C-alpha positions as CSV (number, residue, x, y, z in Angstrom):
1,X,95.8,9.5,48.0
2,X,96.2,6.2,49.2
3,X,98.9,3.7,48.1
4,X,96.1,1.3,46.5
5,X,94.8,4.5,44.5
6,X,98.5,5.4,43.3
7,X,98.9,1.7,42.1
8,X,95.8,1.6,40.3
9,X,96.7,5.0,38.5
10,X,100.1,3.7,37.8
11,X,98.5,0.4,36.4
12,X,96.0,2.5,34.1
13,X,98.6,4.6,32.8
14,X,100.6,1.7,31.2
15,X,97.7,0.8,29.2
16,X,97.8,2.4,25.4
17,X,95.4,5.1,24.2
18,X,93.7,3.5,21.2
19,X,90.2,3.1,19.6
20,X,90.6,-0.2,18.8
21,X,91.2,-2.9,21.4
22,X,91.9,-6.5,20.6
23,X,91.5,-9.0,23.4
24,X,94.1,-11.7,23.7
25,X,96.1,-13.7,26.5
26,X,98.0,-10.6,27.4
27,X,95.3,-8.1,28.3
28,X,92.4,-10.5,29.8
29,X,92.4,-11.1,33.4
30,X,90.6,-13.8,35.4
31,X,89.7,-14.7,38.8
32,X,87.2,-16.7,40.7
33,X,84.0,-14.9,41.8
34,X,82.5,-15.3,45.4
35,X,80.3,-18.2,43.9
36,X,83.5,-19.7,42.7
37,X,85.2,-19.7,46.0
38,X,82.1,-21.2,47.5
39,X,82.0,-23.7,45.0
40,X,85.9,-24.7,45.7
41,X,85.2,-24.8,49.5
42,X,82.3,-27.3,48.9
43,X,84.5,-29.7,46.7
44,X,87.0,-29.3,49.4
45,X,84.4,-30.5,52.0
46,X,83.3,-33.2,49.5
47,X,86.9,-34.6,49.1
48,X,87.5,-34.5,52.8
49,X,84.2,-36.4,53.5
50,X,85.1,-39.0,50.7
51,X,88.3,-39.7,52.1
52,X,87.0,-39.9,55.8
53,X,84.2,-42.4,54.8
54,X,85.9,-44.1,51.9
55,X,83.1,-43.2,49.3
56,X,84.0,-44.1,46.0
57,X,80.8,-42.3,44.4
58,X,81.8,-39.4,46.5
59,X,85.5,-39.3,44.8
60,X,83.9,-39.5,41.4
61,X,81.2,-36.8,42.1
62,X,83.8,-34.5,43.3
63,X,86.3,-34.8,40.6
64,X,83.5,-34.5,38.1
65,X,82.3,-31.2,39.3
66,X,86.0,-30.0,39.5
67,X,86.6,-30.8,36.0
68,X,83.3,-28.9,35.2
69,X,84.7,-26.0,37.1
70,X,87.9,-26.2,35.3
71,X,85.9,-26.2,32.0
72,X,83.9,-23.3,32.8
73,X,87.3,-21.4,33.6
74,X,88.2,-22.1,30.0
75,X,84.9,-21.0,28.7
76,X,84.8,-17.6,30.6
77,X,88.4,-16.9,29.3
78,X,87.4,-17.8,25.8
79,X,84.3,-15.7,25.6
80,X,86.5,-12.4,25.6
81,X,89.6,-13.9,24.0
82,X,89.6,-12.7,20.2
83,X,87.2,-10.0,20.2
84,X,88.1,-6.6,19.0
85,X,86.4,-3.6,20.1
86,X,85.8,-0.4,18.1
87,X,84.8,2.9,19.5
88,X,83.1,4.9,16.8
89,X,83.4,8.8,16.6
90,X,81.6,10.6,19.3
91,X,79.1,13.3,18.3
92,X,79.6,16.8,20.0
93,X,77.2,17.7,22.6
94,X,76.3,20.6,25.0
95,X,77.6,20.6,28.3
96,X,75.1,19.0,30.8
97,X,73.9,16.7,28.1
98,X,74.6,12.9,27.6
99,X,77.0,11.9,24.8
100,X,76.5,8.6,23.2
101,X,79.4,6.4,23.1
102,X,78.9,3.2,20.6
103,X,81.2,0.4,21.0
104,X,81.1,-2.1,17.8
105,X,82.4,-5.8,19.1
106,X,83.8,-7.9,16.2
107,X,83.6,-11.6,16.7
108,X,86.0,-13.6,14.7
109,X,84.8,-17.0,16.0
110,X,82.1,-18.9,17.5
111,X,79.0,-16.8,19.4
112,X,79.9,-15.2,22.4
113,X,77.4,-14.7,25.3
114,X,77.0,-12.5,28.3
115,X,79.5,-9.8,27.4
116,X,79.0,-6.8,29.6
117,X,80.5,-3.2,29.2
118,X,80.8,-0.5,32.0
119,X,82.9,2.4,33.1
120,X,85.8,1.4,35.1
121,X,85.0,4.2,37.5
122,X,81.4,3.3,38.2
123,X,81.3,5.5,41.4
124,X,81.7,8.6,39.1
125,X,80.0,7.6,35.7
126,X,77.4,5.3,37.0
127,X,76.8,1.7,38.0
128,X,74.9,0.5,34.9
129,X,76.3,-2.4,32.7
130,X,75.2,-3.0,29.1
131,X,75.1,-6.6,28.0
132,X,75.3,-8.1,24.8
133,X,75.6,-11.4,23.0
134,X,78.1,-11.2,19.8
135,X,77.0,-13.6,16.8
136,X,79.5,-15.9,15.5
137,X,81.4,-14.2,12.6
138,X,79.6,-11.1,13.2
139,X,79.4,-7.8,15.3
140,X,77.1,-6.4,17.8
141,X,76.9,-2.9,19.2
142,X,76.9,-1.6,22.6
143,X,75.8,1.8,23.9
144,X,77.1,3.8,26.9
145,X,76.6,7.5,27.8
146,X,78.6,9.9,29.6
147,X,77.6,13.5,30.7
148,X,80.5,16.3,30.3
149,X,79.8,18.9,33.1
150,X,81.9,21.6,31.4
151,X,82.6,22.8,27.9
152,X,85.7,21.8,26.1
153,X,87.4,18.4,25.1
154,X,86.8,15.4,27.7
155,X,88.4,12.4,27.8
156,X,86.3,9.0,27.4
157,X,86.7,7.2,30.5
158,X,88.5,3.8,31.0
159,X,85.9,1.1,29.8
160,X,85.9,-2.3,31.4
161,X,84.6,-5.4,29.3
162,X,83.7,-8.6,31.5
163,X,82.0,-11.8,31.4
164,X,80.9,-14.6,33.8
165,X,79.6,-16.8,31.3
166,X,78.4,-19.7,31.5
167,X,78.1,-20.5,35.3
168,X,79.5,-17.4,37.1
169,X,82.0,-19.2,38.9
170,X,85.0,-17.0,37.3
171,X,85.0,-13.4,36.1
172,X,87.1,-12.5,33.1
173,X,87.7,-8.8,32.3
174,X,90.0,-6.5,30.6
175,X,90.5,-2.7,30.9
176,X,90.5,-0.5,27.6
177,X,91.4,3.5,27.5
178,X,89.9,4.9,24.3
179,X,92.0,7.7,22.8
180,X,88.7,9.6,21.7
181,X,87.7,12.8,23.1
182,X,84.1,14.4,23.5
183,X,83.8,18.0,22.5
184,X,81.4,19.5,24.8
185,X,79.7,22.8,23.6
186,X,79.0,25.7,26.1
187,X,75.5,25.4,27.6
188,X,73.3,27.7,26.1
189,X,71.7,30.6,28.4
190,X,68.0,30.2,28.8
191,X,66.2,32.3,28.3
192,X,68.8,34.4,26.1
193,X,68.8,38.1,25.7
194,X,67.5,39.2,22.0
195,X,69.8,38.9,19.1
196,X,72.1,41.9,18.3
197,X,70.5,44.1,15.3
198,X,71.2,42.6,12.0
199,X,72.6,44.7,9.1
200,X,72.1,44.1,5.2
201,X,74.8,41.7,3.7
202,X,77.2,43.5,1.5
203,X,76.4,41.1,-1.4
204,X,73.0,41.2,-1.0
205,X,72.3,44.9,-1.7
206,X,70.2,44.4,-5.0
207,X,66.4,45.4,-5.1
208,X,64.7,42.7,-3.9
209,X,62.1,42.9,-6.7
210,X,64.7,41.8,-9.1
211,X,63.9,38.7,-11.1
212,X,66.9,36.2,-11.1
213,X,68.0,34.6,-14.2
214,X,66.3,30.8,-14.3
215,X,64.0,31.6,-11.4
216,X,60.0,31.9,-12.0
217,X,59.8,34.2,-8.9
218,X,61.8,36.6,-7.0
219,X,62.9,35.1,-3.8
220,X,64.4,31.7,-5.6
221,X,68.0,31.0,-6.2
222,X,70.2,28.1,-7.1
223,X,71.3,26.0,-4.0
224,X,74.3,27.0,-2.5
225,X,76.6,25.0,-0.1
226,X,75.7,25.9,3.5
227,X,72.0,26.2,2.7
228,X,69.8,24.1,5.1
229,X,67.1,21.6,4.2
230,X,64.3,24.0,5.2
231,X,65.7,26.7,2.6
232,X,65.0,24.0,-0.3
233,X,62.0,24.2,-2.3
234,X,61.3,20.7,-2.7
235,X,58.2,21.0,-5.0
236,X,60.3,23.0,-7.7
237,X,62.9,20.2,-7.3
238,X,60.6,17.8,-7.9
239,X,59.2,19.4,-10.9
240,X,62.4,20.6,-12.6
241,X,65.1,18.5,-11.1
242,X,67.0,21.4,-10.1
243,X,68.2,22.2,-6.5
244,X,66.9,25.7,-5.6
245,X,66.6,27.5,-2.2
246,X,64.5,30.2,-0.9
247,X,66.2,33.5,-0.8
248,X,63.6,35.7,1.1
249,X,64.2,39.0,2.8
250,X,64.3,37.0,6.2
251,X,66.6,34.5,4.9
252,X,70.3,35.2,3.8
253,X,69.9,38.8,3.2
254,X,71.0,40.0,6.8
255,X,74.0,39.3,8.9
256,X,74.6,39.5,12.5
257,X,77.8,40.2,14.3
258,X,78.0,38.0,17.4
259,X,80.8,39.9,19.3
260,X,82.5,38.9,22.6
261,X,81.9,42.4,24.0
262,X,78.2,42.7,23.0
263,X,77.4,39.3,25.2
264,X,78.1,41.0,28.5
265,X,78.3,39.0,31.6
266,X,80.2,38.7,35.0
267,X,82.7,36.0,33.6
268,X,83.8,34.4,30.7
269,X,81.7,31.3,31.0
270,X,78.6,33.4,31.0
271,X,79.5,35.1,27.9
272,X,80.1,31.9,25.9
273,X,76.8,30.6,27.1
274,X,75.2,33.7,25.7
275,X,76.9,33.6,22.4
276,X,76.3,29.8,22.0
277,X,72.5,30.6,22.6
278,X,72.7,33.5,19.9
279,X,74.4,30.9,17.4
280,X,71.6,28.8,17.8
281,X,68.9,31.6,17.5
282,X,70.5,33.1,14.5
283,X,70.7,29.6,12.8
284,X,67.1,28.9,13.4
285,X,66.1,32.1,12.1
286,X,68.1,31.6,9.0
287,X,70.6,34.7,9.4
288,X,74.1,34.8,8.4
289,X,76.5,35.8,11.3
290,X,80.1,36.3,12.3
291,X,81.8,35.5,15.5
292,X,84.2,37.7,17.4
293,X,86.2,36.2,20.0
294,X,89.7,37.5,21.7
295,X,92.1,36.0,19.3
296,X,89.4,34.3,17.1
297,X,87.5,35.5,14.2
298,X,84.9,33.4,12.3
299,X,83.8,34.9,9.0
300,X,80.1,35.5,8.1
301,X,78.0,32.7,6.9
302,X,75.0,30.4,7.6
303,X,74.0,26.9,7.3
304,X,74.9,23.7,9.5
305,X,78.7,23.9,9.0
306,X,78.6,27.6,10.3
307,X,76.6,26.5,13.2
308,X,79.1,23.6,14.0
309,X,82.2,25.9,13.4
310,X,80.7,28.4,15.7
311,X,80.0,26.3,18.7
312,X,83.3,24.6,18.1
313,X,85.2,27.7,18.4
314,X,83.3,28.7,21.7
315,X,83.9,25.0,23.0
316,X,87.7,25.5,22.2
317,X,88.3,29.0,23.3
318,X,90.8,29.6,25.9
319,X,91.5,32.9,27.9
């Protein structure tokens, strides 16, 4: 690691980890751009020519342009000053898929133009900018994405917010280290092997022909927490106003045991990938399922909450 890289890492380590970042005099930096240096050199030549040839109009033009440059520096810095950045919670994704980062910019003052966001390490996370204008006394959203390469909790990279408004003579920027993390689930195996054999649920041993109280026909029951939207009988809900779910032999009557030892593979990541694929398949088919990992046990259930809990357990499991 070079000396410059060490200094850069030390500088970044001094920034606090926070999901809300207010821009002020202490965290905004500003320097001339290449165009700004050319503009300054041009002004110097104009001043020398005016002195040499005693051109009064040359003096006036030189100092007029110099004043415009100073005003542009003030405007560039003011474009960022006072903004508050907030990172919304990041949804979990599978490893190798893009995770959306939504940054909300709150503006307490006049309208701001040409505010750009990008990752500080553009060589790793991409060169693209996201540009936005922030209305006066309002807010705007900017969306970036990262692609976690491996499962587990991934830190959100350092973000850079910058502007060159209005003339591009100066560049103002700030560095922001979000505290949020992205949870990456194991990438599902494709195609996965067949699901393990299902067994009848202990609480579902009654005869399937039995009529339930309050149900017009067998296979209808009151809605329970964890039921998916596709299990809800919307026609009956519209007629009676009572929330009921479909309860068939293929939905909710059998449970699977997704076991670490059944998901055979050459290494731990392969097993986790296979278990993730089984979790998705069991959820699509409406099965209740339990999950067994070394040191982790998830009781049998079904629905969206069970799917997320199982995938989270797979993502966070450590040998």
